[in-house]
DRENSE-626782 format. One line per 3 residues: for each residue x, y, z of N, C-alpha, C. Coordinates in pm, whole numbers, plus 50000, padded with zeros to 5 digits. Last residue first. Example, Ala and Ser with C-alpha at 12.3 -4.5 7.8 and 13.67 -1.06 7.14 Angstrom:
2
51285:49775:50708:51367:49894:50714:51290:50003:50787  51319:49431:50780:51230:49550:50780:51320:49670:50780
END
This chain:
276
25077:81657:10962:25023:81526:11002:24873:81523:10983  25229:81872:10897:25127:81831:10800:25067:81695:10834  25445:81975:11034:25311:82012:11079:25200:81970:10986
25665:81963:10758:25644:81992:10900:25502:82037:10931  25721:81928:10491:25633:81834:10557:25592:81874:10698  25891:82048:10304:25774:82123:10354:25673:82033:10425
26126:81925:10242:26009:81885:10164:25880:81953:10209  26298:82023:10436:26318:82064:10297:26195:82035:10212  26199:81878:10657:26192:82025:10655:26204:82075:10511
26267:81623:10582:26125:81654:10604:26102:81805:10604  26544:81646:10583:26474:81633:10456:26324:81659:10470  26589:81672:10862:26636:81774:10768:26557:81766:10638
26489:81430:10960:26422:81556:10996:26461:81669:10901  26685:81260:10852:26546:81245:10811:26468:81374:10840  26907:81348:10998:26905:81364:10853:26763:81351:10798
26831:81277:11259:26857:81418:11227:26853:81442:11076  26818:80996:11238:26698:81073:11269:26716:81219:11230  27089:80934:11199:26990:80897:11099:26865:80984:11114
27193:81020:11441:27240:81078:11316:27143:81053:11202  27051:80850:11616:27035:80995:11626:27080:81064:11498  27142:80598:11539:27000:80631:11527:26978:80781:11530
27411:80624:11611:27375:80606:11470:27228:80642:11447  27389:80637:11887:27442:80752:11814:27406:80743:11665  27286:80378:11933:27209:80496:11974:27257:80620:11897
27492:80216:11846:27363:80212:11776:27280:80336:11808  27682:80283:12040:27711:80311:11900:27580:80314:11821  27552:80184:12263:27575:80328:12255:27608:80370:12111
27549:79911:12215:27420:79980:12225:27436:80132:12218  27831:79846:12204:27745:79840:12085:27616:79919:12098  28039:80087:12375:27963:79963:12374:27865:79965:12257
28307:80264:12199:28192:80252:12286:28126:80117:12277  28414:80395:11878:28437:80362:12019:28305:80348:12094  28340:80477:11624:28393:80341:11643:28403:80300:11788
28049:80650:11491:28187:80642:11535:28230:80497:11553  27785:80732:11435:27811:80615:11518:27952:80610:11572  27784:80943:11257:27745:80970:11396:27783:80854:11489
27857:80813:11020:27940:80921:11072:27911:80946:11220  27641:80638:10989:27777:80584:11006:27869:80689:11067  27429:80822:10954:27428:80726:11065:27568:80672:11094
27501:80958:10722:27488:81033:10847:27493:80939:10968  27489:80747:10539:27615:80817:10560:27614:80893:10692  27218:80687:10551:27315:80588:10596:27450:80651:10624
27108:80925:10445:27073:80879:10579:27177:80782:10634  27215:80939:10187:27246:81045:10283:27215:81001:10426  27099:80704:10063:27243:80718:10085:27277:80822:10192
26808:80761:10060:26872:80646:10122:27015:80674:10161  26502:80891:09969:26630:80924:10031:26686:80799:10098  26270:80986:09723:26339:80877:09790:26476:80922:09841
25979:81174:09733:26122:81177:09706:26191:81071:09790  25672:81258:09587:25744:81162:09673:25890:81165:09633  25583:81455:09414:25509:81434:09540:25577:81337:09636
25665:81710:09181:25706:81585:09248:25637:81574:09384  25612:81956:09049:25511:81850:09051:25550:81718:09114  25764:82181:09072:25732:82137:08935:25635:82019:08932
25805:82198:09342:25727:82303:09278:25682:82262:09138  25977:81977:09365:25844:81974:09428:25753:82078:09365  26199:82079:09234:26131:81961:09178:25991:81947:09236
26274:82276:09412:26224:82317:09280:26150:82202:09214  26361:82115:09621:26248:82206:09642:26189:82253:09511  26577:81990:09495:26463:81910:09540:26340:81997:09564
26749:82206:09449:26698:82128:09337:26573:82048:09377  26804:82282:09713:26735:82375:09624:26676:82302:09504  26943:82053:09810:26816:82095:09869:26737:82185:09776
27084:81802:09608:27084:81943:09646:26947:81988:09694  27124:81537:09566:27070:81614:09454:27070:81764:09481  27200:81378:09776:27304:81446:09701:27255:81531:09587
26919:81169:09744:27042:81199:09817:27144:81266:09727  26723:81095:09556:26720:81230:09615:26848:81268:09686  26660:80874:09389:26794:80930:09392:26799:81071:09449
26337:80938:09236:26435:80850:09299:26571:80918:09298  26038:81093:09266:26177:81121:09230:26267:81027:09308  25712:81053:09135:25813:81013:09233:25952:81042:09178
25386:81204:09109:25515:81166:09051:25618:81144:09161  25035:81118:09120:25157:81173:09180:25283:81119:09114  24837:81154:08815:24876:81081:08936:25005:81141:08991
24762:81244:08564:24688:81292:08682:24717:81210:08806  24986:81375:08311:24922:81266:08385:24859:81319:08513  25077:81616:08201:25023:81514:08112:24949:81401:08184
25185:81773:08394:25069:81826:08321:25000:81719:08236  25399:81611:08464:25294:81639:08564:25169:81694:08497  25552:81622:08233:25492:81495:08272:25378:81518:08371
25624:81893:08234:25552:81837:08120:25482:81706:08157  25767:81915:08476:25643:81991:08456:25559:81932:08342  25985:81745:08417:25897:81716:08531:25763:81787:08511
26100:81883:08202:26041:81750:08180:25947:81712:08294  26194:82108:08333:26095:82123:08226:26024:81991:08200  26392:82004:08495:26268:82053:08557:26157:82070:08453
26614:81785:08503:26535:81838:08391:26398:81881:08444  26907:81836:08697:26769:81789:08687:26695:81860:08574  27211:81742:08749:27146:81829:08651:27004:81777:08629
27464:81720:08995:27328:81687:08953:27271:81791:08856  27801:81669:08899:27703:81762:08954:27563:81727:08904  27906:81322:08924:27926:81463:08887:27821:81550:08953
27839:81092:09049:27972:81098:08989:28007:81242:08950  27663:81064:09357:27676:81124:09225:27821:81122:09178  27586:80761:09518:27668:80882:09520:27685:80934:09377
27251:80636:09474:27383:80630:09536:27454:80765:09534  27091:80716:09161:27098:80640:09286:27240:80642:09341  27030:81044:09033:27103:80917:09028:27097:80849:09163
26832:81259:08813:26887:81219:08942:26961:81085:08926  26717:81299:08561:26852:81347:08586:26910:81316:08722  26466:81192:08541:26482:81332:08497:26620:81388:08533
26243:80938:08536:26386:80964:08521:26405:81103:08462  25983:80873:08780:26031:80919:08650:26181:80945:08653  25731:80674:08915:25869:80720:08930:25923:80754:08792
25397:80733:08980:25493:80699:08877:25629:80759:08907  25112:80579:09142:25212:80685:09128:25323:80637:09036  24919:80382:09085:24888:80489:09180:24986:80605:09174
24817:80268:08754:24909:80269:08867:24882:80390:08956  24674:80196:08529:24600:80249:08645:24686:80248:08771  24783:80105:08282:24811:80033:08407:24725:80073:08527
24710:80266:08065:24703:80121:08052:24713:80047:08184  24750:80529:08157:24620:80489:08104:24604:80338:08104  25023:80525:08217:24925:80546:08324:24786:80500:08280
25127:80484:07954:25157:80393:08064:25052:80403:08175  25044:80707:07810:24999:80573:07770:25017:80473:07883  25180:80909:07954:25035:80914:07936:24980:80775:07904
25447:80829:07923:25387:80834:08057:25235:80835:08048  25493:80866:07654:25492:80729:07707:25425:80725:07844  25492:81146:07656:25390:81073:07579:25379:80928:07625
25718:81205:07816:25583:81242:07861:25473:81167:07787  25972:80976:07879:25903:81046:07771:25760:81079:07817  26238:80987:08106:26098:80952:08083:26037:81040:07974
26569:80903:07997:26474:80996:08058:26332:80956:08020  26779:80643:08061:26675:80686:07967:26578:80778:08039  27109:80528:08084:27006:80614:08142:26908:80656:08033
27320:80396:07974:27193:80324:07980:27080:80406:08042  27537:80562:08001:27495:80530:07865:27358:80461:07863  27583:80560:08272:27526:80681:08213:27473:80654:08072
27482:80236:08405:27579:80332:08351:27508:80451:08289  27369:80116:08699:27320:80158:08567:27415:80265:08516  27416:79839:08917:27465:79965:08862:27407:79989:08723
27295:79700:09208:27278:79700:09062:27316:79836:09007  27303:79722:09482:27407:79645:09417:27399:79639:09266  27093:79895:09540:27086:79757:09587:27182:79667:09510
27187:80101:09281:27080:80076:09377:27077:79928:09411  27381:80348:09132:27379:80213:09187:27273:80201:09295  27315:80540:08826:27373:80516:08957:27361:80372:09001
27005:80652:08663:27142:80605:08670:27189:80580:08813  26680:80539:08578:26762:80626:08662:26902:80568:08673  26483:80517:08294:26587:80450:08373:26674:80551:08445
26126:80493:08235:26257:80557:08217:26356:80485:08307  25907:80447:08496:25916:80461:08351:26037:80546:08319  25789:80244:08756:25894:80331:08707:25896:80328:08555
25518:80248:09000:25592:80190:08888:25698:80289:08843  25349:80161:09298:25434:80257:09228:25503:80182:09114  25041:80086:09444:25147:80042:09352:25216:80162:09289
24885:79996:09759:24921:80090:09654:25035:80036:09568  24638:79760:09850:24779:79798:09853:24808:79890:09735  24402:79607:09884:24408:79748:09927:24552:79795:09946
24400:79368:09758:24446:79368:09897:24459:79510:09953  24329:79405:09501:24246:79312:09577:24283:79309:09725  24541:79564:09414:24408:79623:09433:24319:79536:09520
24749:79376:09378:24754:79473:09488:24617:79532:09518  24675:79237:09146:24687:79165:09273:24682:79262:09391  24669:79448:08957:24552:79361:08976:24558:79289:09109
24933:79549:08974:24819:79632:09014:24696:79546:09042  25079:79335:08864:25098:79372:09004:24979:79454:09055  24982:79343:08600:24971:79220:08679:24984:79249:08828
25058:79598:08521:24916:79564:08529:24895:79440:08615  25338:79569:08514:25276:79659:08612:25129:79626:08630  25370:79392:08299:25416:79354:08432:25351:79439:08540
25261:79547:08088:25203:79417:08123:25242:79373:08264  25435:79770:08090:25291:79787:08110:25228:79655:08155  25678:79646:08033:25662:79719:08158:25514:79737:08190
25630:79551:07776:25655:79456:07884:25636:79521:08020  25600:79798:07640:25491:79699:07642:25508:79601:07757  25852:79916:07680:25731:79982:07728:25616:79882:07739
26092:79668:07790:26030:79752:07688:25904:79814:07744  26268:79700:08109:26188:79630:08009:26146:79725:07897  26380:79836:08312:26473:79777:08216:26401:79705:08102
26167:79912:08471:26238:80016:08394:26336:79960:08292  25991:79792:08637:26005:79735:08503:26083:79828:08412  25940:79748:08950:26042:79816:08870:26061:79743:08738
25673:79805:09150:25721:79715:09045:25816:79794:08957  25649:79862:09489:25693:79918:09361:25733:79805:09269  25378:79877:09729:25486:79807:09660:25524:79883:09533
25227:79910:10051:25263:79969:09922:25379:79889:09861  25191:79787:10289:25079:79870:10241:25106:79931:10104  25254:79447:10377:25305:79575:10325:25188:79656:10268
25158:79196:10455:25097:79316:10512:25158:79448:10471  25221:78959:10336:25270:78980:10473:25214:79106:10537  25120:78988:10081:25058:78889:10169:25100:78905:10315
25304:79178:09987:25162:79212:10000:25093:79116:10096  25542:79028:09986:25531:79149:10067:25385:79187:10090  25475:78823:09803:25516:78789:09939:25500:78910:10033
25431:78969:09569:25319:78899:09632:25351:78865:09778  25697:79049:09523:25592:79149:09547:25472:79085:09616  25821:78808:09475:25866:78889:09588:25761:78994:09624
25686:78733:09242:25668:78652:09363:25714:78727:09488  25776:78924:09056:25636:78922:09096:25615:78843:09225  26067:79114:09081:26013:78979:09078:25870:78976:09134
26151:79369:09125:26138:79326:08986:26069:79191:08972  26120:79643:09334:26099:79498:09322:26074:79462:09176  26179:79906:09446:26253:79844:09334:26241:79692:09329
26056:79866:09781:26118:79950:09678:26188:79864:09572  25766:79850:09957:25870:79765:09900:25926:79837:09778  25670:80043:10237:25678:80033:10091:25793:79943:10049
25447:80141:10470:25559:80048:10453:25562:80006:10306  25357:80451:10608:25346:80362:10492:25468:80271:10492  25194:80605:10875:25313:80533:10831:25277:80442:10713
25089:80880:11057:25061:80799:10939:25190:80738:10884  25087:80856:11414:25142:80914:11293:25111:80822:11175  25054:80778:11687:24950:80852:11616:25000:80923:11492
25222:80617:11831:25257:80758:11820:25155:80842:11743  25094:80363:11824:25144:80419:11951:25164:80570:11943  25039:80323:11551:24930:80330:11649:24975:80398:11778
25296:80321:11449:25198:80413:11392:25083:80433:11491  25408:80110:11593:25455:80245:11619:25360:80350:11561  25260:79889:11488:25262:79918:11631:25301:80063:11659
25316:79897:11210:25177:79906:11260:25175:79951:11406  25597:79867:11216:25535:79987:11157:25392:80005:11206  25624:79615:11339:25683:79734:11401:25617:79861:11346
25486:79448:11154:25443:79456:11294:25496:79583:11362  25636:79477:10917:25495:79519:10921:25450:79540:11065  25878:79362:11002:25873:79502:10958:25731:79557:10964
25789:79100:11052:25851:79179:11159:25844:79328:11126  25703:79018:10802:25602:79036:10907:25660:79112:11027  25949:79004:10660:25840:79092:10618:25744:79122:10733
26268:79009:10784:26139:78940:10796:26026:79035:10763  26530:79085:10741:26466:79121:10867:26341:79038:10892  26575:78961:10486:26673:78953:10595:26606:78978:10731
26360:79027:10325:26387:78885:10351:26483:78866:10467  26384:79305:10330:26260:79242:10374:26283:79094:10408  26637:79343:10217:26613:79380:10356:26490:79310:10411
26583:79250:09954:26686:79189:10036:26667:79218:10184  26393:79426:09860:26354:79286:09879:26454:79216:09969  26427:79728:10057:26452:79648:09938:26398:79508:09964
26189:79948:10208:26288:79841:10217:26308:79781:10078  26082:80259:10347:26110:80175:10232:26209:80066:10267  25826:80442:10491:25940:80355:10519:25961:80266:10399
25705:80761:10484:25711:80639:10406:25839:80565:10441  25495:80958:10699:25626:80911:10656:25613:80780:10579  25335:81273:10798:25334:81132:10754:25472:81090:10707
25437:81480:11078:25416:81457:10936:25403:81308:10906  25573:81612:11298:25428:81607:11282:25389:81590:11135  25834:81596:11363:25800:81694:11261:25649:81701:11234
25821:81389:11553:25877:81519:11591:25834:81628:11494  25723:81181:11393:25646:81227:11510:25690:81368:11550  25933:81155:11216:25801:81195:11165:25712:81246:11278
26127:81063:11390:26149:81191:11320:26016:81243:11268  26016:80818:11455:26024:80922:11559:26053:81059:11500  26050:80684:11211:25914:80713:11260:25916:80821:11367
26331:80671:11197:26253:80736:11091:26116:80776:11142  26394:80528:11426:26449:80663:11409:26370:80739:11303  26278:80274:11387:26219:80367:11484:26270:80510:11469
26465:80175:11178:26323:80201:11153:26259:80296:11256  26717:80107:11257:26698:80238:11196:26552:80276:11178  26688:79847:11360:26739:79953:11446:26711:80092:11389
26611:79674:11159:26507:79720:11253:26555:79837:11338  26759:79772:10841:26747:79690:10960:26640:79746:11052  26763:79945:10639:26820:79815:10610:26813:79722:10730
26535:80182:10505:26597:80121:10621:26649:79984:10581  26479:80482:10322:26516:80340:10324:26575:80299:10459  26206:80697:10309:26338:80673:10367:26366:80524:10380
26050:80940:10138:26050:80794:10152:26191:80753:10190  25874:81240:10210:25999:81168:10201:25979:81018:10220  25637:81399:10016:25658:81314:10133:25787:81236:10111
25596:81742:09926:25637:81606:09893:25654:81529:10023  25317:81968:09883:25441:81926:09945:25482:81790:09887  25053:82073:09846:25169:82122:09770:25302:82092:09840
24835:81955:09957:24907:82050:10042:25032:82107:09974  24745:81775:09767:24653:81880:09810:24725:81990:09889  24965:81604:09751:24923:81682:09635:24838:81801:09677
24953:81489:10005:25069:81569:09966:25036:81659:09848  24717:81342:09985:24726:81452:10081:24841:81545:10046  24800:81157:09797:24685:81243:09766:24684:81364:09859
24999:81029:09941:25037:81115:09830:24922:81202:09781  24851:80884:10133:24949:80983:10177:24984:81080:10064  24696:80713:09970:24631:80809:10060:24727:80920:10102
24897:80563:09836:24798:80642:09761:24735:80750:09848  25025:80424:10040:25096:80530:09969:24999:80621:09894  24817:80364:10331:24869:80334:10198:24941:80454:10138
24894:80314:10687:24813:80355:10574:24881:80324:10441  24853:80310:11022:24922:80237:10917:24838:80253:10791  24845:80610:11208:24770:80507:11138:24859:80442:11032
END
């Protein structure tokens, strides 16, 4: 079933697991993610950047996700990741995306609240879920780099006020992960995750899951994380599996298999297996 992020994460909360959110940059990788979910018998979240959505076509992505969800009988969410522009968010919602993220992490708390509320008001009218971000995650995402000096961990007190003012469906928090490839060893603030989870009554999201370490991610789930974003590890696995020799369709096939295997790995780590 083509469904919303809110519904999938409510189920994850009840089953004490996290649901993986996997980025795709083209249509070729999308079926690999959904087929991994079918194999593992679990719901799945497909993520795209605004750039990917405009490149592939919003309605094309929606059509494939809807069709494959119905064909394979698996719950699929199509989520717009790290969108900062309100018009881009509206475009995705109008095209049929079932979930969007407003990224106001670079704004002041007041500005972030106002921007998130505006998105929530529009999304609610279309039965679309909304994720927001509070705090700033380091690393590089979609070509935008955040230096270590600009990283801001999420304040639990701010999280309480933010959720109260916005009525957002889930909250991405900054607790030590990084987008892209880590410059050093991951150091996650598990105490902060627990404090935020105890302070708010909505699911929490961990960005920058790639390279964070399987044990760290499992501990983060135990502390209260319900959604974990994975991008870099999947693309690295696909490129490695693709190689250079062979006809294009065979290279794509090998890349899809590498991508699919990495997605299955993380679904296992997140305790998703058999939770369809």
